[in-house]
BAMI-698103 format. One record per residue: chain; residue in one letter; y, z, x of N, C-alpha, C, O in turn. Coordinates in steps of 0.05 Angstrom, whole numbers, plus 5000, padded with zeros to 4 digits. Each point is the difference from the previous one (the first is absolute). Layout:
BEGIN
+-----+------+------+------+------+-------+-------+-------+------+------+------+------+------+------+
: mol : type : n.py : n.pz : n.px : ca.py : ca.pz : ca.px : c.py : c.pz : c.px : o.py : o.pz : o.px :
+-----+------+------+------+------+-------+-------+-------+------+------+------+------+------+------+
:   A :    A :    Y :    Z :    X :     Y :     Z :     X :    Y :    Z :    X :    Y :    Z :    X :
...
+-----+------+------+------+------+-------+-------+-------+------+------+------+------+------+------+
! end
This chain:
BEGIN
+-----+------+------+------+------+-------+-------+-------+------+------+------+------+------+------+
: mol : type : n.py : n.pz : n.px : ca.py : ca.pz : ca.px : c.py : c.pz : c.px : o.py : o.pz : o.px :
+-----+------+------+------+------+-------+-------+-------+------+------+------+------+------+------+
:   A :    M : 3806 : 7634 : 2847 :  4999 :  4992 :  5028 : 5028 : 5011 : 5011 : 5021 : 4997 : 4988 :
:   A :    D : 4975 : 5018 : 5036 :  5025 :  5010 :  5012 : 5009 : 4981 : 5023 : 4987 : 4981 : 5006 :
:   A :    L : 5034 : 5025 : 5006 :  5012 :  4984 :  5021 : 4980 : 4993 : 5023 : 4998 : 4977 : 5008 :
:   A :    H : 4987 : 5042 : 5001 :  4982 :  4996 :  5022 : 4978 : 4983 : 4992 : 4992 : 4983 : 5016 :
:   A :    D : 4996 : 5020 : 4960 :  4979 :  4981 :  4990 : 5010 : 4973 : 4998 : 4987 : 4981 : 5008 :
:   A :    A : 5038 : 5016 : 4981 :  5012 :  4973 :  4995 : 5003 : 4985 : 5028 : 4994 : 4977 : 5002 :
:   A :    C : 5016 : 5039 : 5018 :  5003 :  4989 :  5027 : 4975 : 4991 : 5013 : 4998 : 4979 : 5011 :
:   A :    E : 4981 : 5039 : 4988 :  4974 :  4996 :  5011 : 4986 : 4975 : 4989 : 4986 : 4986 : 5014 :
:   A :    N : 5018 : 5010 : 4959 :  4987 :  4981 :  4986 : 5017 : 4975 : 4995 : 4990 : 4981 : 4988 :
:   A :    G : 5035 : 5017 : 5022 :  5017 :  4976 :  4999 : 5012 : 4994 : 4974 : 5005 : 4977 : 4994 :
:   A :    N : 5002 : 5044 : 4990 :  5013 :  4994 :  4973 : 5029 : 4997 : 5005 : 5015 : 5019 : 4994 :
:   A :    L : 4995 : 4958 : 5015 :  5029 :  4996 :  5006 : 5017 : 5004 : 4977 : 5021 : 5013 : 5004 :
:   A :    K : 4973 : 4977 : 4971 :  5016 :  5003 :  4977 : 5005 : 5029 : 4993 : 5023 : 5008 : 4994 :
:   A :    L : 4956 : 5008 : 5006 :  5003 :  5030 :  4994 : 5016 : 5013 : 5021 : 5016 : 5017 : 4994 :
:   A :    I : 4980 : 4975 : 5031 :  5017 :  5014 :  5021 : 5029 : 4992 : 4997 : 5017 : 5018 : 5002 :
:   A :    Q : 4989 : 4957 : 4994 :  5028 :  4993 :  4998 : 5012 : 5013 : 4975 : 5022 : 5010 : 5001 :
:   A :    D : 4964 : 4990 : 4977 :  5011 :  5011 :  4976 : 5007 : 5030 : 5002 : 5019 : 5010 : 4988 :
:   A :    N : 4964 : 5004 : 5027 :  5003 :  5029 :  5002 : 5016 : 5011 : 5024 : 5006 : 5023 : 5002 :
:   A :    L : 5000 : 4958 : 5017 :  5016 :  5008 :  5024 : 5029 : 4993 : 4996 : 5017 : 5009 : 5015 :
:   A :    T : 4990 : 4974 : 4965 :  5028 :  4990 :  4997 : 5012 : 5014 : 4977 : 4987 : 5010 : 4981 :
:   A :    R : 5041 : 4991 : 5021 :  5015 :  5013 :  4979 : 4997 : 4983 : 4975 : 4999 : 4976 : 5001 :
:   A :    K : 4999 : 5038 : 4976 :  4997 :  4987 :  4973 : 5025 : 4985 : 4991 : 5022 : 5006 : 5010 :
:   A :    S : 4977 : 4976 : 4974 :  5022 :  4984 :  4989 : 5020 : 5018 : 4987 : 5024 : 4992 : 4998 :
:   A :    D : 4968 : 5032 : 4992 :  5018 :  5018 :  4987 : 5013 : 5018 : 5020 : 5015 : 5018 : 4992 :
:   A :    G : 4980 : 4979 : 5035 :  5011 :  5016 :  5020 : 4985 : 5023 : 5008 : 5007 : 5013 : 5019 :
:   A :    S : 4971 : 4993 : 4966 :  4986 :  5025 :  5005 : 4984 : 4997 : 5028 : 4995 : 4978 : 5010 :
:   A :    A : 4998 : 5044 : 5000 :  4988 :  5002 :  5027 : 4973 : 4989 : 4999 : 4988 : 5001 : 4979 :
:   A :    P : 5000 : 4988 : 5044 :  4973 :  4988 :  5001 : 4980 : 5024 : 4994 : 5006 : 5023 : 5006 :
:   A :    L : 4972 : 4970 : 4984 :  4978 :  5019 :  4995 : 4989 : 5010 : 5026 : 4994 : 5023 : 5002 :
:   A :    W : 5003 : 4960 : 5018 :  4988 :  5006 :  5025 : 5019 : 5000 : 5022 : 5021 : 4986 : 4999 :
:   A :    K : 4973 : 5029 : 5023 :  5017 :  4997 :  5025 : 4981 : 4992 : 5022 : 4978 : 5010 : 5003 :
:   A :    V : 5032 : 4970 : 5014 :  4982 :  4989 :  5021 : 4990 : 5020 : 5021 : 4980 : 4995 : 5013 :
:   A :    Q : 5035 : 5027 : 4989 :  4992 :  5021 :  5020 : 4980 : 5019 : 4988 : 4988 : 5017 : 5015 :
:   A :    S : 5007 : 4981 : 4959 :  4981 :  5019 :  4987 : 4974 : 5000 : 5016 : 4990 : 4979 : 5010 :
:   A :    K : 4998 : 5046 : 4991 :  4975 :  5003 :  5013 : 4978 : 5010 : 4982 : 5004 : 5016 : 4982 :
:   A :    D : 4972 : 4974 : 5023 :  4978 :  5009 :  4984 : 4988 : 5027 : 5014 : 5012 : 5012 : 5017 :
:   A :    E : 4964 : 4997 : 4973 :  4990 :  5025 :  5009 : 4993 : 5002 : 5029 : 5000 : 5022 : 5012 :
:   A :    T : 4996 : 4954 : 5001 :  4995 :  4998 :  5029 : 5024 : 4994 : 5016 : 4999 : 4998 : 5024 :
:   A :    G : 5024 : 5000 : 4963 :  5025 :  4996 :  5014 : 5005 : 4970 : 5004 : 5020 : 4993 : 5013 :
:   A :    R : 4964 : 4988 : 4975 :  5004 :  4973 :  5003 : 5025 : 4991 : 4983 : 5004 : 5010 : 4978 :
:   A :    T : 5011 : 4972 : 5034 :  5021 :  4987 :  4986 : 4989 : 4975 : 4986 : 4977 : 4993 : 5003 :
:   A :    A : 5041 : 4993 : 4982 :  4992 :  4974 :  4989 : 4995 : 4981 : 5022 : 4981 : 4984 : 4996 :
:   A :    L : 5032 : 5016 : 5026 :  4995 :  4982 :  5022 : 4972 : 5004 : 5013 : 4986 : 4981 : 5006 :
:   A :    H : 5008 : 5045 : 4997 :  4971 :  5007 :  5008 : 4980 : 4987 : 4983 : 4981 : 4987 : 5009 :
:   A :    A : 5023 : 5017 : 4965 :  4980 :  4990 :  4980 : 4998 : 4970 : 5001 : 4978 : 4989 : 5000 :
:   A :    A : 5045 : 4997 : 5002 :  5000 :  4971 :  5003 : 4986 : 4991 : 5024 : 4986 : 4980 : 5000 :
:   A :    C : 5018 : 5034 : 5022 :  4986 :  4994 :  5026 : 4969 : 5005 : 4998 : 4984 : 4985 : 5010 :
:   A :    F : 5009 : 5037 : 4977 :  4972 :  5007 :  4997 : 4986 : 4979 : 4983 : 4977 : 4993 : 5006 :
:   A :    G : 5036 : 4997 : 4974 :  4989 :  4979 :  4983 : 5004 : 4971 : 5010 : 4993 : 4981 : 4986 :
:   A :    A : 5019 : 5017 : 5037 :  5006 :  4973 :  5013 : 5016 : 4982 : 4981 : 4994 : 4976 : 4997 :
:   A :    Q : 5026 : 5036 : 4989 :  5015 :  4985 :  4980 : 5026 : 4989 : 5013 : 5021 : 5013 : 4998 :
:   A :    L : 4977 : 4964 : 5013 :  5022 :  4987 :  5015 : 5024 : 4996 : 4983 : 5022 : 5006 : 5010 :
:   A :    D : 4977 : 4985 : 4964 :  5023 :  4998 :  4984 : 5013 : 5025 : 4993 : 5024 : 5002 : 4996 :
:   A :    V : 4960 : 5019 : 5001 :  5012 :  5026 :  4993 : 5014 : 5010 : 5024 : 5022 : 5010 : 4997 :
:   A :    V : 4967 : 4989 : 5028 :  5014 :  5007 :  5024 : 5025 : 4985 : 5003 : 5020 : 5012 : 5008 :
:   A :    R : 4980 : 4962 : 4986 :  5025 :  4984 :  5001 : 5021 : 5011 : 4981 : 5023 : 5003 : 5007 :
:   A :    L : 4968 : 5001 : 4968 :  5018 :  5010 :  4978 : 5012 : 5028 : 5008 : 5024 : 5003 : 4998 :
:   A :    L : 4960 : 5015 : 5012 :  5009 :  5026 :  5008 : 5020 : 5000 : 5023 : 5018 : 5017 : 5002 :
:   A :    M : 4977 : 4963 : 5016 :  5018 :  4997 :  5024 : 5026 : 4984 : 4993 : 5017 : 4994 : 5017 :
:   A :    G : 4986 : 4998 : 4958 :  5024 :  4985 :  4991 : 4998 : 4970 : 5006 : 5021 : 4986 : 5000 :
:   A :    L : 4956 : 5004 : 5006 :  4995 :  4971 :  5006 : 4995 : 4986 : 4973 : 4990 : 5013 : 4981 :
:   A :    P : 5016 : 4962 : 5018 :  4995 :  4986 :  4974 : 4970 : 4994 : 4995 : 4985 : 4994 : 5019 :
:   A :    V : 5006 : 5007 : 4956 :  4973 :  4993 :  4993 : 5002 : 4983 : 4976 : 5020 : 4999 : 4986 :
:   A :    T : 4957 : 4987 : 5008 :  4996 :  4985 :  4975 : 4984 : 5017 : 4980 : 4978 : 5010 : 5006 :
:   A :    M : 5034 : 4994 : 4969 :  4987 :  5018 :  4982 : 4996 : 4985 : 4974 : 5016 : 4982 : 4993 :
:   A :    K : 4962 : 5025 : 4992 :  4995 :  4990 :  4974 : 5020 : 5014 : 4981 : 5006 : 5024 : 5003 :
:   A :    T : 5004 : 4961 : 4977 :  5022 :  5011 :  4982 : 4987 : 5012 : 4976 : 5013 : 5016 : 4987 :
:   A :    G : 4963 : 4977 : 5007 :  4989 :  5011 :  4973 : 5003 : 4978 : 4980 : 4987 : 5001 : 4979 :
:   A :    K : 5031 : 4978 : 5025 :  5003 :  4981 :  4979 : 4980 : 4977 : 5007 : 4994 : 4993 : 5023 :
:   A :    E : 4995 : 4996 : 4954 :  4980 :  4980 :  5004 : 5013 : 4972 : 5005 : 5018 : 4991 : 4985 :
:   A :    A : 4974 : 4996 : 5036 :  5010 :  4973 :  5006 : 4985 : 4980 : 4983 : 5012 : 4981 : 4991 :
:   A :    C : 4961 : 5023 : 5006 :  4985 :  4980 :  4984 : 4974 : 5013 : 4995 : 4991 : 5019 : 5014 :
:   A :    V : 4994 : 4970 : 4965 :  4973 :  5007 :  4994 : 4984 : 4976 : 5001 : 5005 : 4981 : 4985 :
:   A :    I : 4974 : 5018 : 5030 :  4982 :  4979 :  5002 : 4975 : 5006 : 4985 : 4986 : 5019 : 5006 :
:   A :    D : 5009 : 4963 : 4974 :  4975 :  5004 :  4984 : 4978 : 4983 : 5009 : 5001 : 4976 : 4997 :
:   A :    W : 4978 : 5036 : 5015 :  4977 :  4986 :  5011 : 4979 : 4994 : 4979 : 4979 : 4991 : 5006 :
:   A :    G : 5028 : 5016 : 4969 :  4980 :  4997 :  4980 : 4980 : 5022 : 4997 : 5001 : 5017 : 5017 :
:   A :    N : 4981 : 4984 : 4962 :  4982 :  5021 :  4998 : 5013 : 5028 : 4999 : 4986 : 5020 : 5006 :
:   A :    G : 5039 : 4982 : 4987 :  5013 :  5025 :  4999 : 5010 : 5011 : 5028 : 5013 : 5022 : 5002 :
:   A :    H : 4982 : 4963 : 5020 :  5010 :  5008 :  5027 : 5028 : 4990 : 5005 : 5005 : 4976 : 5000 :
:   A :    K : 5013 : 5043 : 5003 :  5030 :  4995 :  5008 : 5005 : 5012 : 5024 : 4989 : 5021 : 5007 :
:   A :    V : 5030 : 4966 : 5007 :  5010 :  5012 :  5025 : 5031 : 5002 : 4995 : 5014 : 4981 : 4993 :
:   A :    H : 4996 : 5043 : 5011 :  5030 :  5007 :  4998 : 5013 : 5001 : 5027 : 4991 : 5015 : 5017 :
:   A :    A : 5028 : 4969 : 4988 :  5015 :  5001 :  5025 : 5027 : 5014 : 4995 : 5014 : 4996 : 4980 :
:   A :    Q : 4992 : 5020 : 5039 :  5026 :  5013 :  4998 : 5021 : 4988 : 5017 : 4995 : 4988 : 5021 :
:   A :    V : 5030 : 5014 : 4970 :  5023 :  4991 :  5015 : 5003 : 5018 : 5025 : 4996 : 5024 : 4998 :
:   A :    E : 5010 : 4964 : 5025 :  5005 :  5014 :  5024 : 5028 : 4999 : 5006 : 5012 : 4979 : 4996 :
:   A :    E : 5000 : 5043 : 5014 :  5028 :  5001 :  5011 : 4998 : 5005 : 5029 : 4987 : 5018 : 5009 :
:   A :    E : 5027 : 4964 : 5006 :  4999 :  5002 :  5029 : 5025 : 5015 : 5009 : 5020 : 5001 : 4987 :
:   A :    G : 4977 : 5011 : 5037 :  5023 :  5015 :  5011 : 5008 : 5026 : 4987 : 5022 : 5009 : 5003 :
:   A :    K : 4959 : 5003 : 4982 :  5007 :  5026 :  4987 : 5001 : 5022 : 5022 : 4983 : 5001 : 5018 :
:   A :    R : 5037 : 5016 : 4980 :  5003 :  5022 :  5018 : 5007 : 5025 : 4986 : 5010 : 4999 : 4978 :
:   A :    L : 4984 : 5023 : 5033 :  5008 :  5028 :  4989 : 5029 : 5004 : 5010 : 5008 : 4989 : 5021 :
:   A :    E : 5005 : 5027 : 4963 :  5029 :  5007 :  5009 : 4995 : 5018 : 5026 : 4979 : 5012 : 5003 :
:   A :    K : 5040 : 4989 : 5014 :  4999 :  5014 :  5026 : 4992 : 5029 : 4995 : 4984 : 5010 : 5016 :
:   A :    S : 5027 : 5003 : 4964 :  4995 :  5028 :  4996 : 4971 : 5006 : 4993 : 4990 : 5023 : 5003 :
:   A :    A : 4995 : 4957 : 4988 :  4973 :  5003 :  4993 : 4980 : 4992 : 5022 : 4976 : 5002 : 4996 :
:   A :    C : 5035 : 4991 : 5026 :  4983 :  4990 :  5023 : 4996 : 5023 : 5021 : 5014 : 5020 : 4999 :
:   A :    V : 4967 : 4976 : 5019 :  4995 :  5018 :  5022 : 5026 : 5001 : 5018 : 5013 : 4979 : 5007 :
:   A :    N : 4994 : 5044 : 5000 :  5022 :  5005 :  5020 : 4989 : 4995 : 5028 : 4985 : 5016 : 5010 :
:   A :    A : 5023 : 4961 : 5001 :  4990 :  4992 :  5027 : 5007 : 5019 : 5021 : 4985 : 5002 : 5020 :
:   A :    D : 5038 : 5011 : 4977 :  5008 :  5021 :  5021 : 4980 : 5023 : 4999 : 4993 : 5011 : 5022 :
:   A :    D : 4997 : 4997 : 4955 :  4980 :  5022 :  4999 : 4973 : 4990 : 5013 : 4986 : 5016 : 5013 :
:   A :    L : 5008 : 4958 : 4982 :  4974 :  4990 :  5010 : 5002 : 4998 : 5031 : 4981 : 5005 : 5014 :
:   A :    K : 5043 : 4986 : 4996 :  5004 :  4996 :  5028 : 4997 : 5027 : 5016 : 4989 : 5001 : 5022 :
:   A :    A : 5020 : 5020 : 4965 :  5000 :  5026 :  5012 : 4974 : 5013 : 5001 : 4996 : 5021 : 5013 :
:   A :    G : 4984 : 4966 : 4973 :  4974 :  5013 :  4997 : 5002 : 5027 : 4987 : 4985 : 5019 : 5005 :
:   A :    S : 5036 : 4981 : 4976 :  5005 :  5026 :  4987 : 4978 : 5009 : 4981 : 4982 : 4984 : 4993 :
:   A :    L : 5018 : 5041 : 5000 :  4981 :  5011 :  4983 : 4999 : 4987 : 4973 : 4979 : 5002 : 4986 :
:   A :    V : 5043 : 4985 : 5006 :  5001 :  4985 :  4975 : 4976 : 4980 : 4998 : 4987 : 4997 : 4980 :
:   A :    Y : 5009 : 4989 : 5043 :  4979 :  4981 :  5001 : 4976 : 5008 : 5016 : 4989 : 4983 : 5014 :
:   A :    R : 5004 : 5043 : 4984 :  4975 :  5010 :  5013 : 4985 : 5013 : 4977 : 5013 : 5016 : 4985 :
:   A :    D : 4961 : 4980 : 5011 :  4984 :  5013 :  4980 : 4992 : 5027 : 5013 : 5007 : 5005 : 5023 :
:   A :    I : 4979 : 5012 : 4962 :  4992 :  5026 :  5010 : 4982 : 5000 : 5023 : 4997 : 5021 : 5013 :
:   A :    Y : 4991 : 4958 : 4994 :  4984 :  4995 :  5025 : 5016 : 4990 : 5022 : 4990 : 5001 : 5022 :
:   A :    G : 5035 : 4989 : 4973 :  5017 :  4990 :  5023 : 5001 : 4970 : 5000 : 5013 : 4988 : 5017 :
:   A :    N : 4973 : 4998 : 4964 :  4998 :  4972 :  5000 : 5028 : 4987 : 4993 : 5012 : 5007 : 4979 :
:   A :    T : 4998 : 4975 : 5036 :  5022 :  4982 :  4992 : 4988 : 4978 : 4984 : 4975 : 4997 : 4999 :
:   A :    P : 5043 : 4986 : 4987 :  4988 :  4977 :  4986 : 4986 : 4981 : 5020 : 4979 : 4988 : 4993 :
:   A :    L : 5031 : 5009 : 5030 :  4986 :  4983 :  5020 : 4974 : 5010 : 5009 : 4981 : 4984 : 5003 :
:   A :    I : 5017 : 5042 : 5003 :  4973 :  5012 :  5005 : 4982 : 4995 : 4976 : 4977 : 4992 : 5003 :
:   A :    T : 5033 : 5013 : 4972 :  4984 :  4996 :  4977 : 4989 : 4972 : 4998 : 4976 : 4996 : 4994 :
:   A :    S : 5041 : 4985 : 5011 :  4992 :  4971 :  4999 : 4977 : 4994 : 5020 : 4982 : 4985 : 4994 :
:   A :    C : 5020 : 5027 : 5030 :  4980 :  4996 :  5021 : 4974 : 5015 : 4997 : 4979 : 4991 : 5006 :
:   A :    Y : 5023 : 5034 : 4983 :  4976 :  5016 :  4999 : 4981 : 4990 : 4978 : 4977 : 5006 : 5000 :
:   A :    V : 5034 : 4978 : 4982 :  4982 :  4989 :  4979 : 4984 : 4977 : 5012 : 4977 : 4996 : 4991 :
:   A :    G : 5034 : 4990 : 5029 :  4987 :  4978 :  5010 : 5009 : 4974 : 4987 : 5003 : 4999 : 4976 :
:   A :    S : 5000 : 4980 : 5039 :  5012 :  4975 :  4990 : 4980 : 4985 : 4982 : 4976 : 4998 : 5005 :
:   A :    K : 5036 : 4992 : 4974 :  4985 :  4983 :  4980 : 5009 : 4971 : 5003 : 4992 : 4983 : 4984 :
:   A :    G : 5025 : 5012 : 5035 :  5009 :  4972 :  5004 : 5029 : 4998 : 5005 : 5012 : 5019 : 5009 :
:   A :    D : 5000 : 4958 : 4986 :  5027 :  4994 :  5006 : 5020 : 5018 : 4986 : 5021 : 5005 : 5011 :
:   A :    R : 4973 : 5004 : 4964 :  5018 :  5019 :  4986 : 5006 : 5024 : 5017 : 5023 : 5009 : 5002 :
:   A :    D : 4956 : 5002 : 5010 :  5003 :  5025 :  5016 : 5018 : 4994 : 5023 : 5018 : 5016 : 5006 :
:   A :    Y : 4978 : 4961 : 5009 :  5017 :  4992 :  5022 : 5029 : 4997 : 4991 : 5018 : 5009 : 5014 :
:   A :    E : 4987 : 4980 : 4963 :  5027 :  4997 :  4992 : 5013 : 5026 : 4992 : 5023 : 5005 : 5006 :
:   A :    I : 4960 : 5013 : 4982 :  5010 :  5028 :  4994 : 5008 : 5014 : 5027 : 5022 : 5011 : 5002 :
:   A :    V : 4961 : 4988 : 5017 :  5006 :  5012 :  5027 : 5026 : 4987 : 5011 : 5018 : 5015 : 5009 :
:   A :    K : 4985 : 4959 : 4991 :  5025 :  4990 :  5010 : 5025 : 5010 : 4985 : 5019 : 5007 : 5014 :
:   A :    I : 4981 : 4994 : 4959 :  5021 :  5010 :  4985 : 5006 : 5028 : 5007 : 5024 : 5007 : 5004 :
:   A :    L : 4957 : 5010 : 4998 :  5004 :  5028 :  5008 : 5012 : 5003 : 5029 : 5018 : 5017 : 5005 :
:   A :    I : 4972 : 4967 : 5012 :  5010 :  5001 :  5028 : 5030 : 4991 : 5000 : 5017 : 5013 : 5013 :
:   A :    Q : 4988 : 4965 : 4972 :  5027 :  4989 :  4999 : 5019 : 5021 : 4988 : 5024 : 5001 : 5006 :
:   A :    A : 4965 : 5015 : 4976 :  5016 :  5019 :  4986 : 5006 : 5027 : 5017 : 5017 : 5016 : 4995 :
:   A :    G : 4966 : 4985 : 5026 :  5003 :  5022 :  5018 : 4980 : 5022 : 4998 : 5003 : 5021 : 5013 :
:   A :    D : 4977 : 4976 : 4972 :  4977 :  5020 :  5000 : 4990 : 5003 : 5027 : 4990 : 4980 : 5011 :
:   A :    P : 5012 : 5045 : 5000 :  4994 :  5005 :  5030 : 4971 : 4991 : 5006 : 4980 : 5010 : 4989 :
:   A :    V : 5018 : 4971 : 5029 :  4975 :  4989 :  5009 : 4984 : 5021 : 5015 : 4976 : 5001 : 4998 :
:   A :    N : 5037 : 5016 : 5018 :  4985 :  5019 :  5017 : 4998 : 5027 : 4987 : 4992 : 5019 : 5013 :
:   A :    A : 5014 : 4984 : 4962 :  4996 :  5025 :  4987 : 4970 : 5007 : 4998 : 4983 : 4982 : 4996 :
:   A :    T : 5011 : 5044 : 5005 :  4972 :  5008 :  4999 : 5000 : 5023 : 4978 : 5020 : 5013 : 4994 :
:   A :    K : 4956 : 4991 : 4996 :  4997 :  5021 :  4981 : 4992 : 5026 : 5014 : 4983 : 5000 : 5018 :
:   A :    P : 5030 : 5021 : 4976 :  4993 :  5026 :  5014 : 4971 : 5010 : 4995 : 4990 : 5016 : 5015 :
:   A :    T : 4997 : 4975 : 4963 :  4973 :  5009 :  4993 : 4979 : 4988 : 5019 : 4981 : 5013 : 5006 :
:   A :    D : 5023 : 4962 : 5004 :  4980 :  4988 :  5017 : 5010 : 4983 : 5022 : 4985 : 4988 : 5014 :
:   A :    N : 5042 : 5012 : 4988 :  5015 :  4984 :  5022 : 4995 : 4969 : 4998 : 5005 : 4986 : 5019 :
:   A :    M : 4986 : 5005 : 4959 :  4996 :  4972 :  4996 : 5025 : 4986 : 4993 : 5016 : 5011 : 4984 :
:   A :    S : 4989 : 4964 : 5027 :  5024 :  4985 :  4996 : 4989 : 4976 : 4984 : 4976 : 4996 : 4996 :
:   A :    A : 5044 : 4988 : 4995 :  4994 :  4974 :  4987 : 4984 : 4983 : 5020 : 4981 : 4987 : 4992 :
:   A :    L : 5026 : 5012 : 5033 :  4987 :  4985 :  5020 : 4971 : 5010 : 5004 : 4982 : 4984 : 5003 :
:   A :    A : 5014 : 5041 : 4997 :  4973 :  5011 :  5004 : 4982 : 4992 : 4976 : 4977 : 4993 : 5003 :
:   A :    W : 5035 : 5009 : 4972 :  4984 :  4992 :  4977 : 4995 : 4970 : 4999 : 4978 : 4991 : 4993 :
:   A :    A : 5042 : 4993 : 5016 :  4995 :  4971 :  5000 : 4978 : 4992 : 5019 : 4983 : 4984 : 4994 :
:   A :    A : 5019 : 5029 : 5030 :  4978 :  4995 :  5021 : 4974 : 5010 : 4990 : 4980 : 4986 : 5004 :
:   A :    F : 5019 : 5037 : 4982 :  4973 :  5012 :  4990 : 4989 : 4980 : 4981 : 4976 : 4996 : 5000 :
:   A :    H : 5039 : 4990 : 4983 :  4989 :  4980 :  4980 : 4996 : 4973 : 5012 : 4990 : 4982 : 4987 :
:   A :    G : 5019 : 5014 : 5038 :  4998 :  4973 :  5013 : 5021 : 4979 : 4988 : 4994 : 4976 : 5000 :
:   A :    D : 5027 : 5034 : 4990 :  5021 :  4982 :  4988 : 5018 : 4989 : 5022 : 5023 : 5010 : 5004 :
:   A :    L : 4966 : 4970 : 5010 :  5014 :  4990 :  5025 : 5028 : 4989 : 4996 : 5017 : 5004 : 5018 :
:   A :    K : 4987 : 4982 : 4959 :  5026 :  4989 :  4993 : 5021 : 5023 : 4997 : 5022 : 4998 : 5010 :
:   A :    I : 4969 : 5024 : 4977 :  5018 :  5022 :  4997 : 5004 : 5015 : 5026 : 5023 : 5009 : 5005 :
:   A :    V : 4956 : 4994 : 5010 :  5003 :  5013 :  5027 : 5020 : 4987 : 5017 : 5017 : 5012 : 5013 :
:   A :    R : 4982 : 4960 : 4986 :  5019 :  4984 :  5016 : 5029 : 5005 : 4991 : 5017 : 5003 : 5017 :
:   A :    I : 4988 : 4997 : 4958 :  5028 :  5005 :  4992 : 5009 : 5028 : 5006 : 5023 : 5004 : 5007 :
:   A :    L : 4960 : 5015 : 4990 :  5006 :  5029 :  5006 : 5006 : 5003 : 5030 : 5019 : 5014 : 5008 :
:   A :    L : 4964 : 4972 : 5009 :  5005 :  5002 :  5030 : 5027 : 4986 : 5007 : 5013 : 5007 : 5019 :
:   A :    S : 4994 : 4973 : 4966 :  5024 :  4985 :  5007 : 5026 : 5015 : 4992 : 5022 : 4993 : 5008 :
:   A :    R : 4975 : 5027 : 4975 :  5022 :  5015 :  4990 : 4998 : 5028 : 5008 : 4979 : 5012 : 4994 :
:   A :    D : 5041 : 5000 : 5018 :  5001 :  5028 :  5006 : 5027 : 5011 : 4992 : 5019 : 4998 : 5015 :
:   A :    N : 4982 : 5013 : 4960 :  5026 :  5010 :  4991 : 5003 : 5030 : 5003 : 5015 : 5012 : 4985 :
:   A :    G : 4970 : 5000 : 5034 :  5004 :  5028 :  5008 : 4995 : 5020 : 4977 : 5015 : 5019 : 4997 :
:   A :    G : 4964 : 4976 : 4988 :  4996 :  5020 :  4978 : 4993 : 5028 : 5007 : 5005 : 5019 : 4986 :
:   A :    G : 4982 : 4982 : 5037 :  4993 :  5028 :  5009 : 4980 : 5014 : 4982 : 4987 : 4988 : 4982 :
:   A :    R : 5009 : 5037 : 5023 :  4980 :  5015 :  4987 : 5014 : 5016 : 4977 : 5022 : 5010 : 5004 :
:   A :    A : 4964 : 4993 : 4974 :  5010 :  5016 :  4979 : 5000 : 5031 : 5007 : 4982 : 5010 : 5013 :
:   A :    N : 5037 : 5002 : 4979 :  5000 :  5029 :  5005 : 4989 : 5014 : 4976 : 4999 : 5025 : 5001 :
+-----+------+------+------+------+-------+-------+-------+------+------+------+------+------+------+
! end
């Protein structure tokens, strides 16, 4: 599983393990700005998969993660057991492993895929699956992802996609925020 698959599928532990410097001081295996064959970053992939905790982790916000250590095993009899893992609250990536908000604010090419999608546009073109998507959109807007940015291929913006899908809650927050994203060149 690579970085983009891990982000799209919500594998927090794998993401954290491979984006942070190792205990021996060696460099992380993955870089948060790495792009896949379509130019998507880890943040694009997390938005596409509606992975709120991954978006939070990549943006440097705290998340609760499973540690991999067993907290307890419940035996229901007949060979059926439930394994519960210990959770750690407030886990964060080190700053160097997080999305650079200045690049995101600028609508820079670092956070544009080959079609011109920003993470915010990506989140909206998929269509809302519920409150997770709304929370992702709020985080991206607060981080400065340009609300008015459009893709050069079809001139669609996050607002246009949210309206297309009838995501009224997301439309409202996009209309209430205008951070001057402008059009991609």
